[in-house]
C-alpha positions in Angstrom: 0.0 0.0 0.0 0.9 3.6 -0.5 -0.1 5.5 2.7 -0.1 9.2 3.4 -0.3 10.7 6.9 -1.7 14.2 7.1 -0.8 15.9 10.4 -2.5 18.9 11.9 -1.6 22.2 10.2 0.4 23.5 13.2 2.4 20.3 13.8 6.1 20.2 12.7 7.3 16.9 11.3 10.8 17.7 10.1 12.9 14.6 10.9 14.0 13.7 13.4 10.7 14.5 15.0 11.1 15.3 18.7 8.1 17.4 19.7 4.4 17.2 19.4 2.7 13.9 20.3 0.7 13.6 17.1 3.6 14.5 14.9 5.6 11.8 16.7 2.8 9.4 16.3 2.7 9.9 12.5 6.5 9.7 12.2 6.8 6.5 14.3 3.9 4.8 12.7 5.0 5.7 9.2 8.5 4.3 9.8 7.1 0.9 10.9 4.7 0.9 7.9 7.8 1.5 5.7 9.7 -1.4 7.4 6.8 -3.6 6.6 7.0 -2.9 2.9 4.6 0.0 2.4 5.4 3.3 0.7 4.8 5.9 3.3 4.5 9.7 3.2 4.0 12.2 6.0 2.6 15.6 5.1 3.4 18.6 7.2 3.7 22.3 6.7 6.3 25.1 6.6 6.0 28.8 6.6 7.0 29.6 3.0 4.8 30.6 0.1 5.9 28.6 -2.9 8.5 25.8 -2.8 7.7 22.4 -1.4 10.3 20.9 0.9 11.1 17.2 1.2 13.2 15.0 3.5 13.6 11.2 3.7 14.4 9.3 6.9 13.9 5.7 7.9 12.2 5.0 4.5 9.6 7.7 5.0 9.2 10.7 2.7 8.3 13.8 4.6 6.7 16.4 2.4 6.3 19.9 3.8 3.8 22.0 1.9 4.2 25.8 1.8 1.6 27.3 4.2 2.0 31.1 3.6 -0.8 31.0 1.0 -2.9 28.9 3.4 -2.5 31.5 6.1 -3.6 34.2 3.7 -6.7 32.1 2.7 -7.5 31.7 6.4 -7.6 35.4 6.8 -9.7 35.9 3.7 -12.2 33.2 4.6 -12.3 34.4 8.2 -13.2 37.9 7.1 -16.0 36.5 4.9 -17.2 34.4 7.9 -17.5 37.5 10.0 -19.5 39.3 7.3 -21.7 36.3 6.5 -23.7 34.2 8.9 -22.5 31.1 7.1 -19.3 30.1 5.3 -18.6 27.2 3.0 -21.8 25.3 4.1 -21.0 25.2 7.9 -23.2 26.5 10.6 -22.3 29.6 12.5 -21.9 27.7 15.8 -18.7 25.9 14.7 -15.6 27.5 16.2 -13.1 29.0 13.8 -10.6 26.1 14.0 -13.3 23.7 12.9 -14.9 25.7 10.1 -14.9 24.1 6.6 -12.7 26.9 5.2 -10.0 26.7 7.9 -6.7 25.5 6.5 -8.3 24.5 3.3 -5.2 25.5 1.3 -3.1 23.1 3.4 -5.5 20.2 2.9 -5.8 20.8 -0.9 -2.0 21.0 -1.4 -1.4 17.8 0.5 -4.2 15.9 -1.3 -3.0 17.1 -4.7 0.5 15.7 -4.0 -0.8 12.5 -2.5 -2.9 11.9 -5.7 0.2 12.5 -7.9 2.0 9.9 -5.7 -0.8 7.4 -6.2 -1.6 7.0 -2.5 -4.1 4.4 -1.6 -5.0 5.8 1.8 -4.9 9.3 3.4 -4.8 9.2 7.2 -6.0 12.5 8.6 -5.3 13.6 12.2 -8.3 15.3 14.0 -9.4 17.8 11.3 -12.7 16.5 10.1 -13.2 19.4 7.7 -10.5 18.0 5.5 -12.5 14.8 4.7 -15.1 16.2 2.3 -12.5 18.1 0.2 -10.2 15.1 0.0 -13.1 12.9 -1.1 -14.1 15.5 -3.7 -10.6 15.9 -5.1 -9.8 12.2 -5.1 -12.9 10.0 -5.1 -10.9 6.7 -5.3 -8.7 7.2 -2.2 -9.5 5.6 1.1 -9.8 8.1 3.9 -9.1 7.4 7.5 -9.9 10.0 10.2 -7.9 9.6 13.4 -9.4 11.4 16.5 -7.1 12.2 19.4 -9.7 14.5 21.0 -13.4 14.7 21.5 -14.2 17.2 18.7 -16.5 14.8 16.8 -18.8 14.6 19.9 -18.5 18.2 20.9 -19.0 20.1 17.6 -22.3 20.6 15.7 -23.8 17.2 15.0 -25.1 17.8 11.5 -21.9 19.3 10.3 -19.8 16.5 11.7 -22.2 13.9 10.3 -21.8 15.3 6.8 -18.1 15.2 7.1 -17.5 11.7 8.6 -20.0 10.2 6.1 -17.2 10.7 3.6 -14.7 8.7 5.7 -14.0 5.0 5.2 -12.5 4.6 8.7 -13.0 6.5 11.9 -10.2 5.8 14.4 -10.3 6.6 18.1 -7.1 6.8 20.0 -8.8 5.0 23.0 -11.9 3.0 23.7 -13.2 6.1 25.5 -13.1 8.2 22.3 -14.4 5.4 20.0 -17.3 4.7 22.3 -18.3 8.3 22.5 -18.3 8.6 18.6 -20.4 5.4 18.3 -22.9 6.7 20.9 -23.4 9.9 19.0 -23.3 8.4 15.4 -24.5 4.8 15.7 -25.0 4.7 12.0 -21.3 4.7 11.5 -20.4 2.1 14.0 -19.1 -0.4 11.4 -16.5 2.3 10.4 -15.3 3.0 14.0 -12.3 1.3 15.4 -9.8 1.8 18.2 -6.0 2.1 17.6 -4.5 3.0 21.0 -1.6 5.4 21.3 1.8 4.0 21.7 5.2 4.3 23.5 8.7 3.0 22.9 9.6 -0.2 24.6 12.5 0.5 27.0 15.0 -2.3 27.3 15.7 -3.7 30.7 19.3 -2.6 30.5 18.2 1.0 29.9 15.9 1.3 32.9 17.3 3.6 35.5 17.7 3.2 39.3 14.6 4.3 41.2 15.1 7.3 43.5 12.8 6.9 46.5 10.5 9.9 47.0 11.0 11.1 43.4 7.5 11.9 42.1 7.2 12.8 38.4 4.7 14.7 36.2 5.3 14.8 32.5 3.1 16.8 30.1 2.0 20.2 29.0 1.7 22.6 32.0 -1.9 23.7 31.1 -5.0 23.9 33.3 -6.8 20.8 31.9 -3.8 18.7 33.0 -4.7 19.4 36.6 -1.2 20.5 37.7 -2.8 22.9 40.2 -4.4 19.9 41.9 -1.1 18.0 42.0 0.8 20.9 43.5 -1.8 21.3 46.1 -1.8 17.6 46.8 2.0 17.4 47.0 2.0 20.0 49.8 0.0 17.5 51.8 2.3 14.6 50.8 5.3 16.5 52.2 3.7 16.3 55.7 4.1 12.5 55.6 7.2 12.4 53.3 9.2 15.6 53.9 12.0 14.3 51.7 9.8 13.7 48.7 10.3 15.8 45.6 7.9 16.6 42.7 9.5 17.2 39.3 7.2 18.8 36.7 8.5 18.3 33.2 6.8 20.0 30.3 6.4 23.2 28.3 4.2 25.9 29.8 1.3 27.0 27.6 -2.4 26.8 28.1 -4.4 25.0 25.4 -6.5 27.5 23.4 -9.8 28.1 25.2 -11.9 27.2 22.1 -10.2 23.9 21.6 -11.3 22.4 24.9 -12.7 24.5 27.7 -15.2 26.3 25.5 -16.5 22.9 24.1 -16.7 20.8 27.2 -19.8 20.2 29.3 -17.8 18.5 32.1 -18.0 20.8 35.2 -14.4 19.9 36.1 -13.3 21.3 32.8 -15.6 24.3 32.5 -14.4 25.4 36.0 -11.0 26.0 34.4 -12.4 29.2 32.9 -10.9 31.0 35.9 -7.4 30.4 34.4 -8.3 32.2 31.1 -9.0 35.7 30.2 -6.0 37.1 32.1 -3.4 39.3 30.5 0.2 38.1 30.4 2.7 40.2 32.3 5.1 40.1 29.4 7.3 37.5 31.0 5.4 34.6 32.4 2.4 32.5 31.6 -0.4 33.3 34.2 -1.1 29.6 34.9 2.6 29.0 35.7 2.5 32.0 38.0 -0.5 30.6 39.8 1.3 27.3 40.2 4.4 28.9 41.6 2.3 30.8 44.2 0.5 27.5 45.1 3.9 25.8 45.5 4.9 28.6 48.0 8.1 28.1 49.9 8.6 24.6 48.5 9.2 26.0 45.0 12.6 25.0 43.8 13.3 22.9 46.8 10.6 20.1 46.9 8.6 21.2 43.9 10.7 21.7 40.8 9.6 23.0 37.4 12.0 21.4 35.0 10.5 23.1 31.8 10.2 21.5 28.4 12.6 18.7 27.4 13.3 16.8 24.2 11.3 13.6 24.1 14.5 11.6 23.8 15.6 12.8 27.3 12.4 11.7 29.1 13.6 8.1 29.8 16.1 9.6 32.3 13.3 11.2 34.3 11.1 8.1 34.1 14.1 5.9 35.2 14.5 7.8 38.5 10.8 8.1 39.3 9.2 6.2 42.2 5.9 7.0 40.5 4.3 9.1 37.8 1.3 11.2 38.5 -1.2 12.3 35.9 -3.9 14.4 37.5 -5.7 15.4 34.2 -9.2 16.7 34.2 -9.6 15.9 30.4 -7.5 13.1 28.7 -8.5 11.4 25.5 -5.8 8.8 26.0 -2.9 9.9 28.3 0.4 8.9 26.8 2.6 9.6 29.8 1.2 6.7 32.0 2.1 4.4 29.1 5.6 5.8 28.8 6.0 5.4 32.6 4.7 1.8 32.5 7.2 1.0 29.8 9.9 2.0 32.3 8.4 -0.1 35.1 7.1 3.0 37.0 3.8 2.7 38.9 1.1 5.3 38.0 -1.3 7.5 40.0 -3.9 9.0 37.7 -7.4 10.4 37.6 -10.3 8.4 36.6 -10.7 10.3 33.4 -11.1 9.5 29.7 -8.6 7.1 28.2 -6.7 6.5 31.4 -9.6 4.4 32.7 -8.7 1.9 30.0 -4.9 2.1 30.2 -4.3 2.1 34.0 -5.5 -1.1 35.7 -6.5 0.2 39.2 -4.7 -1.7 42.0 -2.6 -3.6 39.5 -0.5 -1.2 37.5 -1.3 1.9 39.6 -4.1 3.7 41.3 -7.0 5.8 39.9 -8.6 8.6 41.9 -11.5 10.9 41.1 -10.6 14.1 39.2 -10.2 17.5 41.0 -9.8 15.8 44.4 -6.4 16.9 45.7 -6.9 15.0 49.0 -7.5 11.7 47.2 -4.6 12.4 45.0 -2.3 13.0 48.0 -3.5 9.9 49.7 -2.8 7.7 46.6 0.7 9.2 46.2 1.4 8.5 49.9 0.1 5.0 49.5 2.6 4.2 46.7 5.5 6.1 48.4 4.8 4.3 51.7 5.0 0.8 50.2 8.0 0.6 47.8 7.5 -3.2 47.3 3.9 -2.7 46.2 5.1 0.1 43.9 7.7 -2.2 42.4 5.1 -4.9 41.7 2.7 -2.3 40.1 5.6 -1.1 37.9 6.4 -4.6 36.7 2.8 -5.3 36.0 2.5 -2.0 34.2 5.5 -2.8 32.0 4.1 -6.2 31.0 0.7 -4.5 30.1 2.3 -1.7 28.2 4.6 -4.0 26.1 1.7 -6.3 25.3 -0.9 -3.6 24.3 0.8 -0.3 23.7 4.0 -0.7 21.8 4.5 1.1 18.5 4.8 -2.3 16.7 1.6 -3.6 18.2 -0.6 -0.5 17.5 0.8 -0.1 14.0 -0.1 -3.7 13.3 -3.7 -3.0 14.4 -3.8 0.1 12.1 -2.4 -1.8 9.1 -5.0 -4.6 9.6 -7.8 -2.0 9.3 -6.1 -0.4 6.3 -5.9 -3.8 4.6 -9.5 -4.4 5.3 -10.9 -1.2 3.8 -8.6 -1.7 0.7 -9.8 -5.3 0.3 -13.4 -4.1 0.6 -12.8 -1.7 -2.2 -11.4 -4.6 -4.3 -14.4 -6.8 -3.6 -16.7 -4.0 -4.5 -15.0 -3.5 -7.9 -15.0 -7.2 -8.6 -18.7 -7.6 -7.8 -19.5 -4.5 -9.8 
């Protein structure tokens, strides 16, 4: 097969891909597809206006379409949207990022090139508005829409139904996402499948030596990740374990309001509005400032903000951790628990979204209710206070992660679904 992966317009996929979870997903999956004999292409963007850029690595051709024209089209269409109550057939209640005209130039450029390359499948990340235009420009290609968020179940139902009716495959990154899509669009159940997110298998020889009391958070430092609950909980943990340390690893930057907070009907998520609408002081993200004030005198001593790190360096943090904590209030999958489990690290996480499917409560870690800092503190203390139990959880987590969430395993699942929809096309043509 000849497979094209179309990443989100803002994701950077210049090899080697180090940042952006979806860009990494596309790159890693494409490389495995290539090793299994498929022609693979990853489409991304760059800021120029005219010349396409290409790079090849690990058998994958990365094609970067110029996006300067796309940005211009976004402005033109956006102005038309404001003047008109309706643009390109979409209802006015769709947010700008989900409108049919948004990033249309990027999708058209990628699809034109994929057609010239004779691609059999176009695998689109999150952006459902790309599906109808791809179908219109290339009626014969198979289209797979891969959802790593809840947009299909949060945006206008009629608009989304029209879009996904053009897709041959609708992929959820977790059983949580897939089930929500099926519940809203039962007529498309036969097209809906789950391909879980993945993590790199860490060899036994590469696993680090656990540092007792080393508590780790890895992820974007953004309100929906619940870091404020974790910092509050950790101040309680220090009363029982005064030598414990919390290391917070990740870039600071709140997810745009309209992408998540403005769409959710979960009260734990909508309550996060208090962290939005505040002006930056020119130097520091306001959410980070709130966290530092919450940390108080422990900031820099027992609560350490490490900042963003290249993904290739994270194993060093996981290797030292006595446990990983993911206190998210919204999580479609939750990749950091899987990465920790690959390193034999027990997990404390909230009973939210995809993590309810990945963390086996009492076996690979502990699950607590979201936005409950006392329950979070209690679970952290429970693991820190019983290192042998933590070790057993870590080993069970590693076995589970290798069996279910390795790159090789999940790519195999995806390829099985690709083969199926291509075979179905072949049978249709034969019978026709």
